[in-house]
N, C-alpha and C positions, 0 to 999 in steps of 0.2 A: 828485754826490759818491759816492764808492765806499762799499760797505758797511763796509769796514775803517775808513775815515775817519770814518764816522758813529758806529761803536762807540767809536773813540778820542775823538771830540768828546763823546760822551755821558758817558764815564768822566771826562773832564776837567772837564766842567760839574758832574758829580755830586760829586766828591771833592776836587778841587784847591783848595787855599787858599793863595794867594800869601804870606800873612802867617804861615803855619805852617812848621815845619821840613820840610826835604826837597824834592827837586825834584818836578815834576809826575809824572814817571815813577815815582819812589820812593813817592809818596803813592798812586798807583793800584795799584802792586804790593802795597802793604800793605793794600788793601781787604779786609775780611773779610765783606762782605755776600754770603754765599753764596746768599741768596734771589734776588739780581739775576739776570735772564736772561742778562746779559753776563759774569757773574763768571768763568766758565770760559774765555772767549775775550777777556777784557780784555787790553789791551797790557801786557807785562811787560818791564821794563827789563833791560839786560844789566849795568847798574851795580850795584855791591854796595850792600847795605842795612846800614848800621852798627847794632850793638846799641843805641847811644845813641839812634838814631832810633826804634827799636821802644819803648825805654823812654819816650820823649817821647810816644808814642801810647798808652802803657800796654798794650803787646802783648808777647807772647813769641813766639819762632819757631814754637812749636806752634800758635799761633792762625792762622798763615799756611797757605795751601795749598802743596802740594809745589813748584809752580812758583816761588813767591816765597821759600820757605824756603831753597832752595839758594843764594840770593843774600845771605844774612845773614852778616856778618862778625863774629867775636868782638870783644868790647870789648878795647881795648889797655890793657895794665897799664903804668903809668909805672914808671920805675926805682925811685922811692921806695916805691911800693906793693909792688913785688916784694921790695925789701929788707925792708920791714916784715913781710911775709908770711913771709919766710925767718926773720927773728928770732923771730917768734911760734912757728913750728914748732920752732926750736931750744930755746926756753924751755920748750915743752910736753914735750920729751923729757927736760929736766933735772928736772922736777917729778915 
């Protein structure tokens, strides 16, 4: 087995939980154990990491290292939330 495959297998064994949210690659990318010898060379996905997933893990983008942070996608606002926010801003201007 190659060194890369051993590192990938180690990270998967350490952090991946099938019953938790996110793919194996997303869970590994969200690893914040900077004391681990493999942290800087752990496999990083090319898939986006939704803010909802970080919220599930009780993390913020700032908790992630630079390699994972660039994969974070902002939370989508539903049309109802956007309208409510617009109404709140309009009301505050009237007061």
